[in-house]
N, C-alpha and C positions, 0 to 999 in steps of 0.2 A: 346648711346651704339650701338655697331655694331650688326646688325641683320644678322644671318647666317641661311639660310633656312635648314630645315631638309634634303631635297634632296641633297643640296650641301655638308652638313656635312657628310652624308652617303657616297657620292661619294668620298670625300677626305679621308675617312677611308679605302677605297678600293684600292687606288692608291699609288704608291711609291713616296718618295721624289725625287728619280732619275728621274722619269717621270715628276714631277712638275718642277724640275730645268731645264730640257730640254725645256719645254714649255715656262717658264719664260725667258730663254735665247733667244729663238726665238722672244720674244716680246721686247728684248733689256734690260732685267733686269738680269744682270749677277753676281750680288753679293747679293744673297738672301739665301744662304745656310750657316748656322752658322759653323764656323771653331772651331775645337777642342771641340766640344760639342757632347756627346753621351748619349744614354740611360743608366741608372744605371744597367740594365740587358738587354741583347739582345732579350730576350723572353718576355719583358714587353709589356704592352698594348700600342696600337697606340694612337695618340693624335691629336685632332683637336679643335681649339677654337680661339676666338679673344684674342688679347694681352691686359693684364693689367700689367703695368710696375712698377718696383721699382729700384731705383738707389742707389748704395753704393758709398761713397767716402772713401778715406783712413782714418782709425781711428787715432785720435790724443789725447794723454792723457789729454791735458788741455782743450779739447772741449767736450761737451756733446750734446745731442739732446734737450737741454732745449728750450722750446717754440715750438718744433716741435711735441711733443707727441711721443708715442711709434710707430714710423713709421713702423718698421718691423712687429709688432703685428697688426697694422692697415691693412697692406697688406693682412694678412691672413683672416681678418674679412671683408675687403671691396672688394676684388677681386670678381667680380660677378659670380654667378653660370654659368657654361658653358664656362668660360674664362680660359685662361692660364696665370699664373703669370710668367712674364719674368723678370729676375734679371740681372742688369748690375753690375757685380762683377769685372769689369776691367780685366777680364781674369786671376784673381788671386785666386788660390784654396788653399792658405795657411790656410785659415779658412773657415768654412762652411757658405753657404748662408742660409741654413735652415736644419732642421732635421725631424725626424719621427713625432714628436708631431705637429709641424707646418704643415707638409704635411698632417697629419691625419685630421687636421682642414680644410684644403682646400678640401680634399676628402669629409668630412662630409657635407660641405656646397655646394657640387655639382660642384666644379670647375673642369676644364678639364685637368689640369696638371701644372707642374712647370718646368721652364727652367732657368739655370744659366750658365754663362761662368766661374764660380768659382766651388766650390765643395759643395757636400751635405754630411751630417754626418748621422750616424745611418741608412746606406743604406739598411740593412736587414729589419729594421722596416719600412722604406719608401716603400720598395717593398711590404711589407705585407699590407700596406694601400690600395693598388690597384691604387694609383694615378700615372699616367704616369709622369716620372721624368727624366730629362736630365741634365747632368753636364759635367765638364771637367774631374774630377776625385774625388774619395772619399776624404773627409777631416774631420778629427775628431775634431780639435779645434773649439770652439765656435766663432761665427762671430765677436764679439766685439774685439777680439785680432787684427784683421786686418781691419775690415770694419765698417764704420759708415753709417747707413741708412739715406739717405738725403731727398728723395721725392718720390712721387707716381704719376703714370699715366701721365708722361711726356715722350717725345722722349728720347730714350736711345740708347746705343750701347751694343750689346751682340754677342759674337763670331765674331766680326768684321763686323756686319751687323747693319744698322740703323733700329730700331724698333719703330714704332709709335703706340700709343694706338689705339686699334681696328684693327691693322693688323691681318691677319689670320695666325695662327701658326699651322704647320703640322709636326708631328714627327713620325718616324718609326724606325726600327732597324738600319738604316744607319745614322740617325741624324735628324736635324730640318731645315725646310725651311719656309720662310716667303712669303705670298701671299698678295698683296695689295687688300683691300676689294672691291674696285671698279671694279676689274676684276675677282674676285674669282669665280663667277658663270660660266663665260665662260671658265676659266682655268680648273675648275673641270670637266665640260662637255667634253672638249678636252682631258683631262687626262684619262677619262673613255674609250673613243674611242681609244686612244693611247695604253692603257693597254691591251685592247682586241686584237689590232693588234699585240702587242708584244707577247701575248700568242700564236697567230697563227704562228708568225715567229719562236718562240722557238720550236713549234711542227714541223715545216718544217725543221729546222736545225737538229733536232733529226732524222728526216727521211732521212737526207743526202743532203738536198737542199743547193745550193750555196748561199752565201750572196749577190752576184751580182743580182741586181734587186729586192732584198728582204728586206735588212736592211743595213743601216738606211733608205734609200729611197726606197719606194715601186714602182716598175715598173708596167706597165699595166697588165702584166700577174699575178703578185702577187696580184694586186688589185682585179682582177676577181676571183682568187682562194680564196682570203680572204672573198669575198661576198658569195661564195659557202660554205666555211667553216662555216660561221656564221649561215647559214640555217640548218646546221647539228646539231647545238647546241640547247639545250632546250631553248625555248623562243627567239631564234635568228631569223634573217631575218629581 
């Protein structure tokens, strides 16, 4: 199991996926943001946790899950507390990947969220559970119409991104980004610093300062002003 320190978890809950994608891009990781995957509500809770994966294949009437056990039910019971259930629905939202009862079970077990590149049903109920939930769009039909659950906790694709079990999943109002676990501590630390500088730059823009030498690259004058600005903040310096 992936161990995510409380300090790193807290840091990732404070920074934006936009900041994280920029940092990952500078490290050569340019396809880490899930495409066509959004929160069920823009005002929903943020999400951070390691990935536990489930893969759907297309449903076929003459085939069943015989011998595999109830894979979808197992996902809700076996996703570890603090983890995010990430579902490979092949980008197909014609039938739901889960609904409010399944999501309620994840929440009750202490899981950190659910992500699918398909759809979720009963989204009003999902929202009421308090579980962070991300999907392509709402979808009322039950999963079996389109999807057959195939396996758990293997590498999958979701939103056009490769997801490996234990990858760190971060979600906010913009969407979902994947952070490799071996660099997550360094990325989180850099993201906190970047976020603080962005707050400074935003304040300077409001005051009428030019972007030249301020953003996206900080010149020497901006760096000095940033250090002075930090000292004016409570706990800064």
